[in-house]
C-alpha positions in Angstrom: 17.3 32.1 -36.2 15.9 35.1 -37.5 12.6 33.3 -38.4 11.9 31.9 -34.5 12.5 35.7 -33.4 10.1 36.9 -35.5 7.8 34.4 -35.4 7.8 34.9 -31.3 7.5 38.6 -31.8 4.7 38.3 -33.7 2.9 36.0 -31.2 3.6 38.3 -28.3 2.1 40.9 -30.6 -0.9 38.8 -31.1 -1.7 37.8 -27.7 -0.9 41.2 -26.3 -3.8 42.7 -29.4 -6.2 40.5 -26.9 -5.6 41.2 -23.0 -8.4 39.7 -21.7 -8.5 36.4 -23.6 -4.8 36.0 -23.3 -5.4 36.4 -19.2 -8.3 34.2 -19.2 -6.2 31.2 -21.2 -2.9 31.9 -18.7 -5.3 31.9 -15.7 -6.7 28.4 -16.9 -3.4 27.0 -17.9 -2.1 28.0 -13.9 -5.2 26.7 -12.3 -4.4 23.5 -14.1 -1.0 23.4 -13.2 -1.9 24.5 -10.1 -4.3 22.2 -9.2 -2.1 18.8 -10.8 1.2 19.3 -8.9 -1.6 19.7 -5.6 -3.1 17.0 -5.8 -0.5 14.6 -7.3 1.4 15.6 -4.4 -0.8 15.0 -1.5 -1.7 12.0 -2.8 1.8 11.0 -3.5 2.4 12.3 -0.2 -1.0 10.1 1.2 0.7 6.9 -0.3 3.6 7.5 1.1 2.2 7.9 4.3 -0.6 4.9 4.5 1.4 2.3 2.1 3.4 1.1 5.1 0.1 0.4 7.3 -2.0 -0.8 4.6 1.0 -3.2 3.1 1.4 -4.7 6.6 -2.9 -5.2 7.7 -3.5 -8.6 7.9 -0.1 -9.7 6.5 -0.2 -13.2 8.4 -2.1 -16.1 8.4 -1.3 -19.7 10.3 -1.6 -23.3 8.5 -2.3 -26.9 9.9 -3.5 -30.1 9.1 -6.5 -32.1 10.3 -5.8 -35.3 12.0 -7.2 -37.6 9.1 -6.0 -35.5 6.2 -3.4 -36.9 3.9 -2.2 -39.8 6.2 -3.5 -41.6 9.1 -5.4 -40.5 12.1 -2.4 -41.0 14.2 -4.0 -40.5 18.0 -0.8 -39.9 20.4 -2.1 -38.5 23.2 -2.6 -41.1 26.0 -5.6 -38.9 27.6 -8.5 -39.4 25.4 -9.1 -35.5 25.6 -5.9 -34.2 25.1 -4.3 -33.6 22.0 -3.1 -31.3 19.4 -6.4 -28.8 18.3 -6.8 -25.8 16.8 -10.0 -24.2 16.7 -11.6 -27.1 18.0 -10.2 -29.2 15.5 -7.6 -32.3 15.8 -4.6 -32.1 14.3 -1.7 -33.9 13.0 2.0 -33.4 13.6 4.7 -31.4 11.0 8.0 -32.0 10.7 9.9 -28.6 11.1 12.3 -28.7 8.5 9.9 -28.0 5.7 8.2 -24.9 7.5 11.8 -23.5 7.6 12.5 -24.2 4.0 9.2 -21.6 3.5 11.5 -18.5 4.7 13.4 -19.2 1.2 10.2 -17.5 -1.0 10.7 -13.9 -1.3 6.5 -13.3 -0.6 7.2 -14.8 2.8 8.3 -12.7 5.4 8.9 -15.9 8.3 7.4 -19.0 8.3 7.8 -20.5 12.2 6.7 -23.3 14.0 4.2 -23.8 16.2 3.2 -26.1 19.2 -0.8 -26.0 20.2 -1.8 -28.8 22.4 -4.6 -29.3 24.6 -3.5 -30.6 28.2 -6.1 -31.9 30.9 -6.0 -30.2 34.6 -5.4 -31.4 37.9 -8.7 -30.8 38.6 -10.4 -32.1 35.7 -10.5 -29.0 33.4 -9.1 -28.3 29.9 -6.4 -26.0 29.4 -4.5 -25.0 26.1 -0.4 -24.8 25.9 1.0 -22.7 22.7 5.1 -23.3 22.5 6.3 -20.6 20.3 9.9 -19.3 19.2 10.4 -16.3 20.5 13.4 -15.3 18.3 10.7 -15.5 15.4 9.5 -12.2 16.7 7.2 -11.5 13.4 5.1 -14.5 12.8 5.0 -14.4 16.7 3.8 -11.3 17.4 1.2 -11.1 14.7 -0.4 -14.3 14.7 0.4 -15.4 18.4 1.5 -13.1 21.3 3.5 -10.0 21.3 5.4 -8.0 24.1 2.7 -5.1 23.7 0.0 -7.6 24.7 2.1 -7.9 27.9 -0.1 -6.0 31.4 1.8 -8.0 34.3 5.4 -9.3 34.4 7.7 -9.6 31.7 7.3 -11.0 28.0 9.7 -14.7 27.6 13.0 -13.8 26.3 14.2 -15.9 23.6 17.0 -17.4 26.1 14.3 -18.2 28.5 13.6 -21.6 29.4 11.3 -23.1 32.2 8.5 -20.5 32.6 5.5 -19.3 31.5 3.1 -17.0 30.6 -0.6 -16.7 30.8 -3.3 -15.1 28.9 -5.0 -12.3 30.7 -8.5 -14.3 30.8 -7.3 -17.8 31.8 -4.8 -16.5 34.7 -7.6 -13.9 36.1 -10.5 -17.1 35.8 -8.0 -19.1 37.8 -6.2 -16.1 40.5 -3.0 -16.1 39.0 -0.3 -13.2 38.6 2.8 -13.0 37.4 5.5 -14.2 40.1 3.1 -17.3 40.5 3.4 -20.6 39.9 1.4 -22.7 37.1 1.5 -26.4 37.0 1.5 -28.3 33.8 1.7 -32.0 33.9 2.7 -32.3 37.4 6.0 -29.5 36.5 5.8 -26.4 38.3 6.7 -23.1 35.9 7.2 -19.4 37.7 4.5 -17.5 35.7 6.6 -14.3 34.0 3.8 -12.0 32.8 0.5 -12.2 31.8 -0.6 -11.2 28.2 -3.6 -10.1 26.4 -3.3 -10.7 23.0 -6.7 -10.1 21.7 -7.4 -11.5 18.9 -5.1 -14.2 17.1 -5.3 -16.6 15.0 -2.8 -19.0 17.5 -4.1 -18.2 20.6 -3.7 -20.3 23.8 -4.3 -20.4 27.7 -0.4 -20.4 28.5 2.4 -19.2 26.4 6.1 -21.1 26.3 9.2 -21.5 24.6 8.4 -23.9 22.2 11.6 -26.5 22.9 9.9 -26.3 26.6 6.4 -27.7 25.4 8.0 -30.1 23.2 9.0 -31.4 26.4 6.4 -31.3 28.5 4.0 -31.9 25.7 6.2 -35.1 25.5 5.8 -36.6 29.2 1.8 -37.4 27.0 2.3 -39.0 24.3 2.8 -42.4 22.8 6.1 -41.2 21.7 8.7 -38.2 21.8 8.0 -35.2 19.5 10.9 -35.8 17.3 11.1 -31.7 15.2 7.8 -31.4 15.3 5.2 -28.7 15.2 1.3 -28.5 14.5 0.8 -25.3 13.4 2.7 -22.7 11.4 2.6 -18.7 11.9 3.5 -16.8 9.0 4.4 -13.4 8.0 3.6 -12.3 4.3 6.1 -10.0 3.2 2.8 -7.9 1.7 -0.4 -7.4 1.6 -1.1 -7.7 -2.2 1.7 -11.0 -1.5 -0.8 -13.0 0.5 -3.0 -15.0 -1.9 0.8 -15.7 -2.9 1.9 -16.6 -0.2 -0.9 -18.8 1.1 -0.6 -20.7 -2.4 3.3 -21.2 -1.6 2.7 -23.0 1.8 -0.1 -25.4 0.0 2.2 -26.2 -2.7 4.6 -27.1 -0.4 2.3 -29.1 2.2 -0.6 -30.1 -0.1 -2.6 -31.1 2.5 -2.3 -27.6 5.0 -5.6 -25.9 5.8 -4.9 -21.9 6.0 -6.7 -19.9 8.7 -6.7 -16.5 7.8 -8.8 -12.8 8.7 -9.8 -11.2 5.6 -8.5 -8.0 6.5 -5.4 -8.5 4.2 -7.9 -7.7 1.0 -9.4 -4.5 1.5 -5.4 -3.5 2.4 -4.8 -4.6 -0.5 -7.1 -3.4 -2.7 -6.8 0.3 -1.8 -3.0 -0.4 -2.4 -4.1 -1.2 -5.8 -6.5 2.1 -5.6 -3.4 4.6 -4.5 -1.1 3.1 -7.3 -3.4 3.8 -10.2 -5.4 7.7 -8.4 -2.4 9.4 -9.1 -2.1 8.9 -13.1 -6.2 8.9 -13.3 -6.1 11.9 -11.6 -3.2 13.5 -13.8 -5.3 12.2 -16.8 -8.5 13.9 -15.9 -6.8 17.1 -15.7 -4.9 16.5 -18.6 -7.6 16.0 -20.9 -9.7 18.8 -18.8 -6.9 21.7 -19.8 -6.6 21.2 -23.2 -10.6 21.1 -24.0 -10.6 24.1 -22.2 -7.1 25.5 -24.2 -8.6 24.2 -27.2 -11.7 25.9 -27.0 -10.1 29.3 -25.8 -7.9 29.0 -29.1 -10.6 27.5 -31.9 -12.6 30.4 -31.1 -9.4 32.9 -31.2 -8.9 31.5 -34.8 -11.9 31.7 -35.9 -12.3 35.5 -35.2 -8.9 36.0 -36.8 -9.7 33.9 -39.9 -9.6 37.8 -42.6 -6.0 38.3 -40.8 -4.9 34.7 -41.7 -6.2 35.1 -45.1 -4.5 37.9 -45.7 -1.8 37.2 -44.1 -1.6 34.1 -46.4 -2.5 36.0 -49.8 0.7 37.9 -49.2 2.8 34.9 -49.2 3.0 33.4 -45.9 3.0 29.6 -46.1 1.0 27.1 -44.1 3.8 26.1 -42.7 4.4 29.6 -40.8 1.0 30.4 -40.1 0.4 26.7 -37.9 4.0 28.0 -36.5 2.6 31.5 -35.7 -0.8 30.0 -34.2 0.8 27.3 -31.8 3.7 30.1 -31.2 0.6 32.1 -29.5 -0.7 29.3 -28.3 2.3 28.1 -26.0 3.5 31.3 -25.1 0.5 31.5 -23.1 0.4 28.2 -21.7 4.4 28.6 -20.7 2.9 31.5 -18.6 0.6 29.7 -16.8 2.2 26.9 -16.2 5.6 28.7 -14.7 2.5 31.1 -12.5 0.8 27.8 -11.4 3.8 26.3 -10.2 4.7 28.7 -8.1 1.5 29.1 -6.6 1.6 25.4 -6.2 5.3 25.2 -4.1 3.6 28.6 -2.6 0.7 26.7 -1.7 2.3 23.4 -0.2 5.2 24.9 1.6 4.1 28.4 2.7 0.2 27.9 3.3 -0.9 26.6 6.1 -2.3 23.6 4.5 1.1 22.5 3.5 2.1 22.5 7.6 -1.3 20.9 8.6 0.3 18.0 6.1 3.3 17.4 7.3 2.7 17.0 10.9 2.1 12.9 10.7 5.0 12.4 7.8 6.8 15.2 7.4 6.4 18.2 4.8 4.8 17.2 0.7 7.6 16.2 -1.2 7.7 18.4 -4.2 9.8 16.1 -6.0 10.8 17.2 -10.0 8.8 14.3 -11.7 5.6 16.2 -9.9 7.2 19.3 -10.8 8.2 18.7 -14.8 4.9 17.4 -15.1 2.8 20.5 -13.6 5.5 22.8 -16.8 4.5 19.6 -19.5 0.9 19.2 -19.2 0.3 23.4 -20.3 2.8 23.2 -22.9 1.0 19.7 -24.1 -2.1 21.5 -23.5 -0.9 24.6 -25.2 0.3 22.2 -28.3 -2.4 20.7 -29.0 -4.8 23.1 -28.6 -3.1 25.4 -31.0 -2.0 23.0 -33.5 -5.9 21.9 -34.5 -7.4 25.3 -34.9 -3.8 26.4 -36.9 -4.3 23.2 -39.1 -7.5 24.1 -40.0 -7.0 27.6 -40.4 -3.9 26.9 -42.7 -6.4 24.5 -44.7 -8.4 27.3 -46.1 -7.9 29.3 -48.9 -7.1 33.3 -48.6 -9.8 33.5 -51.0 -12.4 31.6 -48.7 -11.1 33.0 -45.6 -11.1 36.9 -47.1 -14.9 36.1 -48.3 -16.5 34.7 -45.5 -17.6 37.7 -42.8 
């Protein structure tokens, strides 16, 4: 206990003897610590604010099977111009059961059946009808249409039957509006709303409840539909899981073809970059801090080589010399670390930039892990910076140190 106290007192006297060098070292630790705490806190703040957006970017796709893949080319439509089409490709029907089982996979947030059929109207024109499950909101909203797309009337509810919604371009071309009537295959459907879904992979001219679509499409086929769909709408749990989700779908139904926008790829890439940025930043700042401290402490030790030689000549052991120099380095590191953390807290909490960063997602979080790392960095740097010169000084013989000018 007394030895430790004496070492600290000697270390304090030594750092006090060279105030200029000591202040420079403390300021170096202060700046490094403050920079680490501020940048890592802001980076974690930005990651927390952007990760939910990036994780949900492009997390959807549709799956279908072309009509002649994996089975007979069954053409059910009585009218040769009608049929189950997607992006100009005629598709096969799929049982709804396997689609529902996809929801048990951890990579898939929701999989929903979808009917997309091309009708001929009474004037010989063609239009498409999309039948969806309103209760499957997540998969439907990202792949087909959402309540935020309504520009007239209202969005079809889960329990709403016998009504339709029209795509805005199709409605405008035919002069149709919410509250009007849409005739499909000789049946009249009240128009509940008009939507502008923009770019969606499963887009149709007319939208209706899945059961209504199955019923009305069945009147145009050689046989009724029996729990079938021709498209699968898939919402993925997270953008980084998109490849795994696609593999799940094609693994469960090998003939399936995937149609997806590629925006999930840059989103997943940015997420991965954000995950590693904090560690890379910490490593770079730590390396710079250790290099700075090591240079300063090495220079200080070389200047004192005669003093160290005298101490060893009067009986100081190598261990005592090492402990003395390391204690000096740690005192400066601790002072700089505490001051640096204080500066970082002030900057993030009281300075104007701290208030600006809190507008979008609340105040920047100063977590114990970040603050602890801010104190650990200078202490680690001080230990390394003190240990290497100390070991060098301790290895030298007293006579050699005293002879050197």
